[in-house]
C-alpha distance (Angstrom), angle and dihedral (degrees) to the residues before:
residue distance angle dihedral
M1 . . .
H2 3.80 . .
E3 3.81 92.3 .
Q4 3.78 91.6 62.0
E5 3.75 119.3 100.5
L6 3.75 122.5 -129.9
N7 3.77 112.8 -95.5
P8 3.82 119.4 -113.6
R9 3.81 93.4 -97.8
E10 3.81 92.3 50.8
R11 3.81 90.4 49.3
A12 3.82 90.1 48.2
V13 3.82 90.9 52.5
L14 3.81 90.9 53.6
A15 3.80 91.9 44.3
L16 3.81 90.3 53.0
E17 3.81 89.9 50.5
R18 3.82 90.7 53.5
R19 3.78 91.0 60.8
G20 3.76 122.9 84.8
F21 3.76 115.6 -126.6
T22 3.75 124.2 -154.9
G23 3.76 124.0 -162.8
A24 3.75 131.1 26.5
G25 3.77 114.7 -68.3
A26 3.82 96.3 12.9
K27 3.79 93.3 111.7
E28 3.81 94.1 44.5
R29 3.81 89.8 49.6
A30 3.83 90.6 51.3
I31 3.82 90.2 48.7
R32 3.80 91.0 53.8
E33 3.81 98.2 39.6
E34 3.81 101.6 38.4
L35 3.80 101.8 32.1
G36 3.80 100.9 24.7
L37 3.79 90.4 -132.4
A38 3.77 133.9 131.3
P39 3.82 108.5 -116.3
V40 3.82 91.0 -118.0
R41 3.82 90.8 56.3
Y42 3.80 90.7 44.8
Y43 3.80 91.8 55.4
Q44 3.82 90.9 47.0
L45 3.81 89.4 54.2
L46 3.79 92.0 44.4
N47 3.79 92.9 50.4
A48 3.81 90.9 50.7
L49 3.82 89.8 49.1
L50 3.79 91.1 54.9
D51 3.81 88.3 63.9
D52 3.82 93.4 44.5
E53 3.80 116.9 100.1
R54 3.82 89.7 -153.0
A55 3.80 89.5 61.2
L56 3.79 90.7 48.9
A57 3.81 90.4 51.7
H58 3.81 91.7 46.6
D59 3.81 97.8 48.7
P60 3.82 112.7 3.7
V61 3.81 95.4 169.4
T62 3.80 95.0 54.9
V63 3.81 95.4 39.3
N64 3.80 93.7 48.7
R65 3.81 91.8 46.9
L66 3.80 91.5 50.8
R67 3.80 91.6 45.7
R68 3.82 89.0 54.9
V69 3.81 91.0 49.3
R70 3.81 90.9 48.9
E71 3.81 92.4 49.3
A72 3.79 91.5 48.5
R73 3.80 90.5 52.3
R74 3.79 91.5 48.0
S75 3.79 92.1 51.5
E76 3.83 90.9 50.4
R77 3.81 90.9 60.4
């Protein structure tokens, strides 16, 4: 499974996460317009990607940053 590349949608999710968004709703609008996804579905896909070694190999900086954010949120609960 590790040899497989990420599919175009998975790569697009990571690419969107690399960008900085300013203003409320800008990211959600990009999710809907560029990916054609509901934000809830987008975050489900993103969360699954954070546990995917292929995503880590594809974009280690973004995946590791998001993993740290996720862990920080979990420890706040």
